[in-house]
C-alpha positions in Angstrom: 2.6 44.8 25.8 1.7 43.9 29.4 -1.6 44.3 31.2 -0.7 47.2 33.5 0.8 49.3 30.7 -2.1 48.6 28.4 -4.6 49.5 31.2 -2.9 52.9 31.6 -3.0 53.5 27.8 -6.7 52.7 27.7 -7.4 54.9 30.6 -5.6 57.8 28.9 -7.6 57.2 25.7 -10.9 57.2 27.7 -10.0 60.4 29.4 -9.1 61.9 26.0 -12.4 60.8 24.6 -14.2 62.5 27.6 -12.3 65.7 26.9 -13.2 65.5 23.2 -16.9 65.0 24.2 -16.8 68.0 26.5 -15.2 70.3 23.8 -17.7 69.2 21.2 -20.7 70.0 23.5 -21.7 66.6 24.6 -21.4 67.5 28.3 -23.7 64.8 29.5 -21.8 62.0 27.7 -18.5 63.4 28.9 -19.8 63.6 32.5 -21.0 60.0 32.4 -17.8 58.7 30.9 -15.7 60.6 33.5 -17.9 59.4 36.3 -17.6 55.8 35.1 -13.8 56.1 35.1 -13.8 57.6 38.6 -15.9 54.7 39.9 -13.5 52.2 38.4 -10.5 53.9 39.9 -12.1 54.3 43.3 -13.1 50.6 43.4 -9.6 49.6 42.2 -7.9 51.8 44.8 -10.0 50.7 47.7 -10.2 47.0 47.0 -7.2 46.3 44.8 -9.6 44.7 42.2 -9.8 46.1 38.8 -12.2 44.5 36.3 -10.4 45.9 33.3 -7.1 44.3 34.4 -8.9 40.9 35.0 -10.3 41.0 31.5 -7.1 42.0 29.9 -5.1 39.3 31.7 -6.9 36.7 29.6 -5.1 38.0 26.5 -1.9 39.7 27.7 0.7 38.8 30.3 1.3 40.7 33.5 4.2 43.2 33.6 5.6 41.2 36.6 5.7 38.0 34.5 7.6 39.7 31.6 10.5 40.7 33.9 11.1 37.1 35.0 
């Protein structure tokens, strides 16, 4: 498993948890989780830096390295 794929899987899981929280009535928790994800994605899009990717790179290889 490479970092970029793992990041996308973790993002999908976090969004699923936010949806579950919204359905079960924890609207404030769902909002905070969704807002945190939005901030991470905006920072990643504007700067090219993603904290989650940097943390995961210490344990998993990059997808670009696997293809070589």
